[in-house]
C-alpha positions, -999 to +999 in steps of 0.1 A: +000+000+000+012+035-008+026+057+020+003+087+020+016+102+053+034+130+034+003+141+015-014+173+026-050+173+037-076+170+009-084+207+005-094+223-027-065+248-023-040+220-025-053+208-058-068+238-075-036+246-094-041+214-114-071+229-132-048+253-150-021+228-159-009+226-195-010+188-192-046+186-181-065+161-202-033+150-220-022+114-224-003+105-192+021+083-212+039+115-221+047+122-184+051+086-171+074+060-186+060+028-199+075-005-187+107-013-205+113+021-220+149+028-229+170+056-245+165+072-270+128+068-266+129+078-230+150+109-237+126+120-265+095+114-242+111+133-213+121+162-236+085+164-250+070+164-215+095+191-202+086+212-233+050+211-223+059+220-187+080+249-198+050+267-211+027+258-182+013+286-161+014+264-129+048+249-134+062+262-101+031+249-081+034+215-098+071+213-090+065+224-054+038+197-050+061+170-063+088+181-039+064+183-010+050+148-014+084+133-027+067+121-059+088+092-072+074+089-107+069+110-138+077+145-150+063+171-126+069+208-129+095+203-156+116+179-135+121+142-140+124+114-115+162+115-114+163+152-108+139+149-079+158+119-064+190+139-065+174+169-048+159+146-021+194+130-015+209+165-012+182+176+013+186+145+034+224+147+035+221+184+045+196+176+073+202+140+084+176+123+106+191+114+139+192+077+147+165+065+171 
C-alpha cells in the first residue's frame, strides 16, 4: 500500500492549481514512462514532457507539489524522476535524521 503520510489534507486549495495545468487532459504516457522504455525513446518522451511543462502557467506549483510529497514517478513541474531523487538526497544529507 502507498505511504500517504506526506500528503497534505484533501483541501481544494492544495489541488486547484491542477485545473490550470498545461498537461490537463493530455495522455499521461507523455509524463510517465511505460514498462521497458529505454533511451533514446525515454529521452525523447522526457524532452517532450518538459517542453509542455516549460509553457505551463502552474509549473512552479506543480514542482513544489512533487517536492512536498516526494513524488517518485513521472515528470512534474519540468523535473524528472532522477532530478527529484538527486534533490531529495541533497536535502537528506544536509539535514540527516538522527538515529532513534
